[in-house]
N, C-alpha and C positions, 0 to 999 in steps of 0.2 A: 504494499499500499504506499502511496506517496504520503509525505508529510502534510499535516493540515495546512491549508492556505486561506487567506482571507478572501472573502467574496462579498459583492453587494447585491441587494436584489430589491425589487419592487413590486407591489401588488398591481395587477392591471386591473381597473375598476370600470364597470359601466355605470354611467350616470344618466340615466334616460330623460331626467327632467333637471337640467343643470341648476335651474333656480331654486330647487327644493334641497338639492345637496345629498339626497339619498342614492346609494349605490349598492351594487352587488360585486363581490369579487369574481373576477372572471379568468385570472391568470396571473402567472408569475414569470418575472424576467431575472435571470441570474447572470451575473458579469463577474469572472475570476481572471484578473490580469496575470497572475503567476502562470495559469495554465491555458492563457489565451482562449477562455471559454465563455461564449455568449450564446444563451438559448432562453427559449420561452416555451411555456404550455399554456394553452388557453382552452376554455370551455365555457360555453353560455348556458346558463339555467333558464330556459325560456319561461318556465313557470314563475319563477321568482322575478323575472323581468316584467312578466305581465302583471304581477301583483304591484310592481311599483308604477307601472305604466302600461296600461291595456292597448294604448295606441303606439306603442314604440316599434319602430322599423326593425324587425328581428333580421331580415335579410341584410340590410345595410350595416347593422352593428355586426352581424356574424362576419361579413366581408372584412370589416375593419379589424375585428379580432383576428382573423386569420392571417392578416398582414403582418402581425407582430412577430410570429416565429420565423416567418419568411425573411423579414428584415434582419432578424437576429442571425441567420444562417447566411445571410449575404446573397440571397436568392434574387437574382437579376430582374425577375418578374415582379419584385416588390418595389421597384422603381429606383431613382437615383440615390436614394438615402441608405439603401441596402448595399451599395458599393462603397461606402465610407469604411474607414478601419473600425473594427469591432468596437473599440473605446468610444469612438464618436458616435457609432450606431446607439449604443447604450445611452449615451448622454442626450442624444436626440429623442430616444423613446421615453425617457424618465423626466424630460423637460416639462415643467407645470403648464397646464393647459386648461382652458375652461370649455371643453368639449364633452361629447357623450362618453368617449373613451379616454380615461385619464389613469394616472399612476399614482400610487401611494408615494410618500417621501421614501427616499432610499435608505435602507437598513444594511447593517454589515452583520457578517456571520464567518464561522470558519467552518471548514470541512476538507477531508481528505479528497473527496470526489465531488465536485461542484454539481455533477449531474444527479448525484444522489441527494443533494441538498435541495436541487430543483424538485425532484419527486417527493420529497418529504414536505416542503412548503406548500406544493400544489395540494397534496392530500389534505393538508392540516387547515390551509387558508381558502382554498376554493372547493374542494369536493365536499368539505365537511359542512359547507353552507355558511361559514361565517363571514 
């Protein structure tokens, strides 16, 4: 196993009615400089989204969420931002915005394998419904 390394992460949030400030967690982005690791997992709980806003555009929100992992991986289909260096992609993704797709403040952690940290955070913060 590699030695534990520091990583940063943010929770991807869906804020269907920005003026109300209500959100649901829909993904995790993890960036580990030491291992040059940038990845994200996303999942939209449509039932919870509809509880916050029955008129939310599920198709558009799903498309925007799906772009996050593609940007992380450098997929050219995700547009010009996906071609930036990984560190810049992470900072672009976690920049504060007042849109339907937002991220939490950036948090820090330590893990031997950042992909394991991503899986754990996703399970805890997205799949658990918190």
